[in-house]
C-alpha positions in Angstrom: -14.9 -1.6 21.1 -14.8 2.2 20.5 -17.7 4.5 20.1 -15.6 6.9 18.0 -12.0 6.3 16.9 -9.9 9.4 17.6 -6.8 9.4 15.3 -3.4 10.9 15.4 -1.1 11.1 12.4 2.7 10.7 12.6 4.2 12.4 9.5 1.7 14.8 8.0 3.3 15.2 4.7 2.0 15.3 1.1 0.2 11.9 1.2 -2.0 13.2 4.1 -3.1 16.4 2.4 -5.8 14.8 0.2 -5.3 11.1 -0.2 -5.6 10.1 3.5 -5.8 12.9 6.1 -9.4 14.2 5.3 -10.6 10.6 5.2 -10.1 10.3 9.0 -12.3 13.3 9.5 -15.0 12.2 7.0 -15.3 8.5 7.9 -18.3 7.7 10.1 -17.3 7.2 13.7 -13.9 8.7 13.1 -12.1 11.9 14.1 -8.7 13.3 13.5 -7.5 14.9 16.8 -3.8 15.3 16.5 -0.9 15.5 14.0 2.8 15.3 14.3 5.7 16.4 12.1 9.4 16.9 13.2 9.1 20.5 11.9 6.7 22.0 14.4 5.9 25.0 12.2 4.7 22.6 9.4 2.8 20.5 11.9 1.0 23.6 13.2 0.3 24.8 9.7 -1.2 21.4 8.8 -3.4 21.4 11.9 -4.6 24.9 11.2 -5.5 24.2 7.6 -7.3 20.9 8.3 -9.1 21.9 11.5 -7.1 19.6 13.8 -7.0 20.5 17.5 -3.5 19.4 18.4 -0.1 19.3 16.8 3.2 17.8 18.0 6.8 17.8 16.8 7.5 14.6 18.9 6.0 11.3 17.9 6.3 9.9 21.4 4.1 12.7 22.8 1.4 12.0 20.2 1.4 8.3 20.9 1.1 9.0 24.6 -1.7 11.5 24.2 -4.7 9.9 26.1 -7.1 11.5 23.6 -5.5 9.6 20.7 -7.1 6.2 20.3 -5.3 5.0 17.1 -2.3 6.1 15.1 -1.7 6.5 11.4 2.0 6.3 10.5 2.6 8.2 7.2 6.4 8.4 7.3 8.9 6.7 4.9 9.1 2.9 5.5 12.4 3.2 7.4 10.5 4.3 10.6 7.3 2.2 10.2 8.6 -0.6 12.5 9.8 1.9 15.2 6.5 3.6 15.4 4.4 0.5 15.1 6.2 -1.1 18.1 5.8 2.1 20.1 2.0 2.1 19.3 1.9 -1.6 20.4 3.6 -0.8 23.7 1.0 2.0 24.2 -1.9 -0.4 23.4 -3.0 1.6 20.4 -4.1 0.3 17.0 -1.7 1.3 14.2 -2.3 1.9 10.5 1.0 2.2 8.6 1.6 3.5 5.1 2.6 1.1 2.3 4.9 -0.7 1.9 4.4 -2.1 5.4 8.2 -1.8 6.0 11.6 -2.0 4.2 11.6 -5.8 4.2 9.6 -8.8 5.3 11.8 -9.3 8.5 10.7 -5.9 9.7 7.1 -6.6 8.8 7.2 -9.9 10.7 8.5 -8.2 13.8 5.8 -5.6 13.6 3.1 -8.2 13.2 4.5 -10.3 16.1 4.8 -7.5 18.6 1.3 -6.1 17.7 -0.3 -9.6 17.9 1.3 -10.3 21.3 0.2 -6.9 22.6 -3.3 -7.5 21.3 -3.1 -4.4 19.1 -4.7 -4.4 15.6 -2.2 -3.6 12.8 -3.4 -2.3 9.4 -1.6 -1.4 6.2 -2.6 1.4 3.7 -3.1 -0.9 0.7 -6.3 1.1 0.1 -7.1 -0.4 -3.2 -8.7 -3.2 -1.3 -11.4 -0.7 -0.3 -12.1 0.8 -3.8 -15.2 -0.2 -5.8 -13.0 -0.6 -8.9 -11.1 -3.5 -7.4 -14.1 -4.9 -5.6 -15.8 -5.1 -9.1 -12.8 -7.0 -10.5 -13.0 -9.5 -7.6 -16.8 -9.8 -8.1 -16.2 -10.7 -11.8 -13.5 -13.2 -10.9 -15.4 -14.8 -8.0 -18.6 -14.9 -10.2 -16.8 -16.9 -12.9 -16.9 -14.2 -15.5 -13.6 -15.5 -17.1 -14.0 -19.1 -15.9 -11.0 -20.5 -14.0 -8.1 -18.1 -13.8 -5.0 -19.4 -15.5 -2.4 -16.6 -15.5 -1.8 -13.0 -14.8 0.5 -10.5 -16.4 1.6 -7.2 -14.7 3.3 -4.5 -16.7 4.4 -1.1 -15.5 7.0 1.2 -17.0 7.6 4.9 -17.0 10.3 7.5 -17.9 13.1 8.2 -15.4 12.0 10.6 -12.7 15.4 12.2 -12.1 18.2 13.4 -14.3 21.8 12.6 -13.7 23.2 14.7 -10.9 19.8 15.7 -9.4 19.1 15.3 -5.7 17.3 12.0 -5.1 14.0 11.7 -3.2 13.7 9.3 -0.3 11.8 6.9 -2.6 15.1 6.2 -4.4 17.1 5.7 -1.2 17.1 2.0 -0.1 18.0 3.0 3.5 14.7 4.9 3.6 12.4 3.0 1.3 13.8 -0.5 1.2 14.5 -0.3 -2.5 13.6 2.0 -5.4 10.3 2.8 -7.1 9.6 -0.9 -7.5 9.1 -1.1 -3.7 6.9 2.0 -3.7 4.7 1.4 -6.7 4.8 -2.4 -7.5 3.8 -3.1 -3.9 0.3 -1.8 -4.8 0.0 -4.1 -7.8 1.3 -7.1 -5.9 -1.1 -6.5 -3.0 -4.0 -6.1 -5.5 -3.1 -9.6 -7.0 -3.0 -11.0 -3.5 -6.5 -9.5 -2.9 -7.9 -10.8 -6.2 -6.2 -14.2 -6.6 -4.9 -15.1 -3.1 -1.4 -15.5 -1.7 1.7 -16.1 -3.9 3.3 -19.4 -3.0 6.5 -18.9 -4.9 8.2 -15.9 -6.5 11.4 -15.8 -8.6 13.0 -12.9 -10.5 15.7 -10.4 -10.6 16.6 -6.7 -10.7 19.2 -4.5 -12.1 20.0 -0.8 -12.8 20.1 -0.1 -16.5 20.1 3.7 -16.6 22.7 4.3 -13.9 21.0 7.4 -12.5 21.1 6.1 -8.9 22.1 3.1 -6.9 18.7 1.3 -6.3 17.2 -0.9 -9.0 15.4 0.6 -11.9 14.0 -2.6 -13.5 12.6 -5.7 -11.9 11.1 -8.8 -13.6 9.5 -11.8 -11.9 7.5 -14.9 -12.2 4.9 -16.1 -9.7 2.9 -19.1 -8.7 -0.2 -18.5 -6.5 -1.4 -21.0 -4.0 -4.4 -21.5 -6.2 -2.2 -22.7 -9.1 -2.5 -19.5 -11.1 0.7 -18.4 -12.7 2.0 -14.9 -13.2 4.7 -12.7 -14.8 5.6 -9.1 -14.2 7.9 -6.4 -15.3 8.5 -3.0 -13.8 10.9 -0.6 -15.6 11.5 3.0 -14.4 13.7 4.3 -17.3 11.5 3.6 -20.3 10.1 6.0 -22.9 6.5 6.4 -21.7 4.0 5.5 -19.0 2.3 2.1 -19.2 0.2 0.5 -16.4 -1.5 -2.7 -17.6 -2.7 -5.8 -15.8 -4.4 -8.8 -17.4 -5.9 -11.8 -15.8 -6.7 -14.6 -18.3 -9.0 -17.5 -17.6 -10.4 -20.4 -19.6 -13.5 -18.4 -20.6 -12.2 -14.8 -20.9 -9.9 -12.1 -19.7 -10.0 -9.0 -17.6 -7.7 -6.0 -18.2 -7.3 -3.2 -15.8 -4.7 -0.7 -14.4 -3.3 -0.3 -10.9 -3.1 3.5 -10.8 -5.7 4.6 -13.4 -8.6 2.9 -11.7 -11.0 4.1 -14.4 -11.9 1.3 -16.9 -12.2 -2.4 -16.4 -12.4 -4.4 -19.7 -14.0 -7.9 -19.7 -13.6 -9.9 -22.8 -15.4 -13.3 -23.4 -16.8 -15.2 -26.3 -19.9 -13.1 -25.9 -18.0 -9.9 -26.6 -16.3 -7.0 -24.8 -17.8 -5.2 -21.8 -16.4 -2.1 -20.1 -17.0 -1.0 -16.5 -16.1 2.7 -15.7 -15.7 4.0 -12.2 -14.5 7.3 -10.7 -11.9 7.4 -8.0 -12.9 9.0 -4.7 -11.4 12.3 -3.9 -9.8 11.0 -0.7 -8.7 7.7 -2.0 -7.9 6.1 1.3 -11.3 7.0 2.9 -13.0 3.7 1.9 -10.3 1.6 3.6 -10.2 4.0 6.6 -13.9 3.5 7.0 -13.5 -0.3 7.0 -10.7 0.0 9.6 -12.8 2.2 11.8 -15.8 -0.2 11.4 -13.6 -3.0 12.7 -12.3 -1.0 15.6 -15.9 -0.2 16.5 -16.9 -3.9 16.5 -17.6 -4.5 12.8 -16.2 -7.1 10.4 -12.4 -7.4 9.8 -10.6 -4.9 7.5 -9.3 -6.5 4.2 -5.8 -5.0 4.6 -3.9 -6.3 7.6 -0.4 -6.8 8.9 -0.6 -10.4 7.7 -1.5 -9.5 4.1 1.1 -6.7 4.1 3.8 -9.2 5.1 3.0 -11.3 2.0 3.6 -8.5 -0.4 7.0 -7.7 1.2 8.0 -11.3 1.0 7.3 -11.3 -2.7 9.3 -8.1 -3.3 12.2 -9.5 -1.1 12.4 -12.6 -3.3 12.6 -10.5 -6.5 15.2 -8.1 -5.1 17.3 -10.7 -3.2 20.2 -11.1 -5.6 20.4 -7.3 -6.4 20.9 -6.3 -2.8 23.1 -9.3 -2.0 25.6 -8.2 -4.7 25.4 -4.3 -4.5 
């Protein structure tokens, strides 16, 4: 058990500027003591701007630093397994960005090695720590819509790149494990795992309709949860506008909410319609970081673990299997 968890960050890029980095400094019993980026000048700049004592341009040196108790890996998924295994070898808890890795096989290796080393492994599915999703779970568990019957997930948006433009790493399967589906739908699928339990079976398919890049730009799927709840989903990244809608329907009502808006929850029953409004925290990962720190200091288990992270990758693998088997 740790009195204070001293964190190091590998990959102090954009996601760490507001979403996560300050959360390690502001969480109770937590401190950010070191950061690493391959470009030493950028690492030094980050450290200076965020009041971090140490910076590195070598991940191995950060992991080996005796003043670093735990490591947050905020790199693209292609290096999550590499760094997680190095943290396990060093006996240090590791918190990796989402998705947990490029595929379920890498996730399973990460979980196995960390478990055998006795090292806790966490995944940055931070919505499990937000009051917005806790409220939805409270409504479901309290029977607000009776017994859940089915769920629908719908997300679409305009293409992010034009023909001929340089592609970001999120559209490079070697780096990300797939396209924007892997980056964005992983959040929704993890939320459903949190709200409804594990998926028992997933089927679907993917294709590239716009031809702007090689990875998939549309994915559809059908799901059966272990609880018997059924689900369908569609994710399209070359549509005419942004849509982010999730619906859980039961035998006594329905709940509608978004994955990324996180502002309004709509509950509809025979008694009428009720809305719940919540603000997103400035440092959106801070709530989950606090739960992880609490566990490392002897508190209850964090809700986002390597085991739960594996389940989301397994579902995505099932939906993408035929696309990457034939491309």
